[in-house]
N, C-alpha and C positions, 0 to 999 in steps of 0.2 A: 097354484094361484097365490100371490102374496096376500097377507092379511089386509083387510080394509082398515085404514087409519081414520079414526073419528076425532075431529078437532074438539077440544074442550075449551069453552070460554071461562077462563080461570082467573079469579082475583087472588092476589098475593098480599096477605096482611102480615108483614114482618115486624119484628121489634124485639126488645129485650124481654118484655112481659115479666116484669119484676115488681109487682105481680100483674097478671092479666086482670083487667077491670071492665066495668060495664061500658065505658066509652069505647074500648076496643070492640066489644061485641056489637054495639050500636053501629060503629063505623063499618064493620064487615056486613052487617045486615042491610044497611042502607045501600051499600055498593051492590050487594047481591041482587036486590030488587030493582033499584034504579037503573042498573046497567044490564039487567037480564043475564047475570052470570049463571053458569052451571054449578059452580062451586067456589068457595073461598077457602084457600089453603092458609092456615094460620101457622106461621113459621117462626118459632123462637130462635134468636141468634145464639150460636154456640159461644163464640168469643168475639163480641162486637167491637170492631176496631175503634168506633167512635166513643166507646165507653172505656177506653184503655186507662184513663186517668181516675177511674173510680172502681170501687169494689162492686162486683155484680154477684148475685146469688148463684150458687152452683147450677150448672146447666140442667142437671137431672131434676132439681126442684122446679125450675122454670118450665121444663118440658112437662112434668107431671101436672102442674097447674094449668098449662094450656090444654092438655088432654082432658082434664076435668071440665074446664070452661066450655069446651066444644061438645061435650057429651050430651047427646039428645037434641042438639041444635041443627035443624034441617039446613043443609047447604054448607055447613062448616066442616072442614077436614083438617085435623091437626097433622102437622108434617114435621118430622124430627130430623130432616136431612142436614140442617145446619148444626144441630147439636151433635150429630155423629161425625161431622167433618172436622178434621184436625186443622189447627191454625186459625188465623183471623177469619171472621165471617164477612164475605163480600156479596152483595145482592146479585151482582152479575153472574157469579158462580152458580147461584141457585136458579136464576132465569135460564141459563144455558143448560142446566141439567134436566130441565123439563122438556117434554116432547116438543119437537120443532113445530109440529102442526098446531099446537095449542095457541089460542089467542089469549095473551096475558094482559092483565090490568094490575098495575102496582098501586096499592092503596096507601096513601101517605097523609099525615097531618101537614098542615100548611108550613109549619116550621121545618119539618124534615124535607119537604118539597123545595123550599127556598134554598136549602143547602145541598140539594142533589148534585149540582155541578161540581162539588168538591169530592164526590164519591169516586171510588175506583172504577175506571172505564165508564164514566158517566154517559158519554155519547152512546155507548153500546147498550146501556140500560134503557135509555130513551128510545133507541131503535128497536129493541126487543119487546118492549111493553108500553102500552098506553099508561098514562099517569092520571090517577083519580085522586083528588085532593079534598080533604075535609077542612072547611074554614076554621080558623082559630080566632077567638075573640081578641080584638086589639091588633090583629095583623092585617096590613093592607094587601088585598089580593094582587095588586099590581106588582108587589115584590116577588110573588110567586110566578106571575105570568112573564115577568122580565127574565127570570131565571130559567123557566121552562115554558116556551110558547106552546099553546094548544092543549093545556091541561083540561081535564074534565072536573068540574066542581060538583061535589056531592051535596045533596040537599039534606044535611044532617043537623039535628039539634045541637046547640053548643053545650057540651058537657065538659065542664072544667075540672076533670079528674086527672091526676098525674100519679105515676108510680112513685115519684119522689115524695109527694105529699102523703101517699098511703103508707109508705115505709116509715116516715117520720111520725105519723099518727100511731102506728103500732108500737114503735119504739117508746112513745110517750105514754103508752097505756090506754090510748083511745080506741074505740071500736071502729072497724071499717065495714061492718056488716051492712049490706045493701049497696055498697060501692063496688063490691066484687061478687061474683056468683057464690051462692051458698057453699058449693063444693070446694071452691078456692079458699073461702073464709075458713072452712073446717080444716083444710090442709095446712094453712098457715098456723092455725092454733095447734094442730097436732104436732107439727115439726118445730114449733117455737121460732118461726122465721121472723126476721126483722127486730127481734128483741135485742137489747144491749148485750154485747158479749156472745151473741149467737155465732155459730161457725158455719153458717150457710154459705 
């Protein structure tokens, strides 16, 4: 008798995670509970094609920070498949690598969702996964809805935290404690990430 396949209702929270911060965790948690997901897979990009024009911290550092951020968080599952994959990271490759019976929800910020039509095989991404979107202060929801009809809006608090700002703060000698999980803060300190002249 063939094995019985159990469909998983899975959220996909992808990103550069340079570093992972509290807004990422809030986004995943809101999606987990609002949509009744079984799990949220947190997937750091290996070589993000959309960030080809800027220096990104080493994939291993970003993976370790994601792993630490997910530690002890019910319903969160760190996933290193994109870090292990050679070449540019495309979302469709990750979606197609997951079990075909899984019900997938791609969790995106409004700015990323608005740009989804420019992604590799965008139509296939939309066909394979539902799109759940976090509102972004100052962005008109109509811009997103015209780009991707039928999105699911997440009822999340507006947390204006960005990886770019966090990196700049660390480089300037400011503390980012309480903007990232404690374990991530300690990892950044231990490895001297985002300091001027670091080799991350």
